[in-house]
N, C-alpha and C positions, 0 to 999 in steps of 0.2 A: 912594363905593366904599370897601370896607374890605379888610383883609388877607385874601387867599384861601388862607392856609395851612390845612392840615388841622387838625381839632380835636385838642387835646392828649389823648392816651390814656395813662393811667398804665402803667408798665412791667408791673405785675402783670396787666394786662388784655390786653397785646399778645401774650402767648403763645398759640399755637394753630397748627393745621396749615394752615388756609385763611384768607387775608386776606379781610375783608368787602369788599363793593362799597362804593365811595365815591360822592360826589355826581356826579362826572363820569361814572362808569360807569352810574349810575342814569339820568341824563339821556340818555345814549346808548341805554339800554334803552327809554326812553319814545319816543325818535326812531325806533328800530327797530320799535316797535309803531304808528308813525304817530299818536302822541298829541301833540296840540297843547298846548304848555306855555310858561309864561313864568317865569323865575327872576330874582329880585331879590336883591342882596347887601345886607347890613346888619350892624350890630354884633351879636355873639352875644347870644342871649336864652335865658334858662333857665326863665322862668315865663310864664304867660299874661299877667300884668300887665306884665312887661317888653316882651313882644311888642306889647301894646296901645299902649304909648307910642311904639314905633318904627314901626309899620306905617302910620301916617298914614291916607291915603284909599285904601289898597289895597282894591279891590273884592272882594266874595265873602265866603264863610263862613270864619271863622277857627276853629281847632280846639284842643281839649284832647285829648291822647293819653296814655293810661295803660297801662302794661305791668304786668299783674297775674298772680298765681299763687295757687293754693290749696295746702293742706297736702299733697295728693297729688302736687304737681308739675305739674299741668295749668296751662297758660298762656293768657292772653287779651290781646289788644291792643284796647282800647276807644278809639274815635274819636268824639268828640261836639263840639257847638258849644262854643266857648271859655267861654261864660257858664253852662254846664250844671253844676248841683250834683250830684255823684255820692255816693250813699249806698252804701258798699261792702257792707253787709249786704243791702240790697234788691237790689243788682246781683247778688250771689251767688245769691240766690233765683231771680232771673230766668234766670241762666245755669246753674242746677242745680249750683252749686259750694258748697263749705263753706269758710267762713273765708277770704275773699279778702284778700290783702295785696299791697303793691307788691313787685315782683320786685327782687332786689338789683342793684346796678350791675354786678356780675360777670356775672350771668345776662343782663342787658340786653345787655352787650357780646358774650357768648358766643353768644347765640341770635339777636339782631337786629343786632349789629354797630354799635350806636350808643351814645353816652354820654348821661348824664342831660341833659335839655334839648333833645335832638335826636330824641326819640321821635316816630315818624311811621308812617303805614300803608305808606309806601314801604320801610320796613325789612324787610318780609317778603321782599324780594329776598335777604336774608341768612339767612333761615330755611330752610336747605337740607333739613331733616328734616320740614318742614311741621308743626312741633310747636305752633305758636301759632294759636289761633282768633281771627279778626278779627271784631270786633263794631262795626258802624257805627250811629250815631244816624240814624234814618230822616230826621230834619229836615235833615241835611246835604245830602241828595239833592234838596232843594227849591231850592237855590241854583244860579245859573248858573255860578259859579266856586267852587272849593274851594282853600284855601291850606294847605300843609304844608311842613315843612322837608324838603329833599331829602337826608336823612341828615346834615345839617350845620346847626346852629342859627344859623349866620351867613348863611343864605339862606332864602328862601321861594319855593316853586314853586306856581304857580296852574294849575289844569286843570279841565275840566268833570267833573261827577259821573260821567257814563257812562264817561269815560276812566279815572277812578280805578277804577271797577268792572272795566273791561277789564284794567287793569294787575294788579289783585289776582287776578283769575281766571287771567291768564297765568302767575302765580307760584304757582298751585295753592292759593290762599287765597280761596275764594269766601266773601264775608263774610255774616255773620248780621246782619239788619237788625232793630233794636229801637227802641222809643220810650223815651227817657230821661225 
């Protein structure tokens, strides 16, 4: 087990009117939706490679989650298998966007309420304006279990694909399914 303290958020990102949901509140939301889940604590991870070394034999699909924006300010949360290679130009074409780039850490905190390394589809719970389009790799749905950070990169939560879809839809973020 590791320290369960909240992730460190820089002072310049803490300003705002509404505090984002944290992992405890998120897991409570999953419980309220009768979604079966299991959460493991571990050392904080910031990259797919770090996660790979820590997860051991944790069953199910492991993910890569990217928060992207275009020059017009439209935003996407892409969720795919951890080993997927993403070509931003090709992805922009598929999404009908121009010139995709990674969103800033300030935007990540302001819109999704997470810090770098903790990007997850669960973060839509903090997108109160429904400004982010969620895009899931169709291959994720072929696994029995999916693994994502529950708004905290020192934890991993496992759940069934249908339950992820139910959660996203309950948060008014019906995902777009594509093949990466």
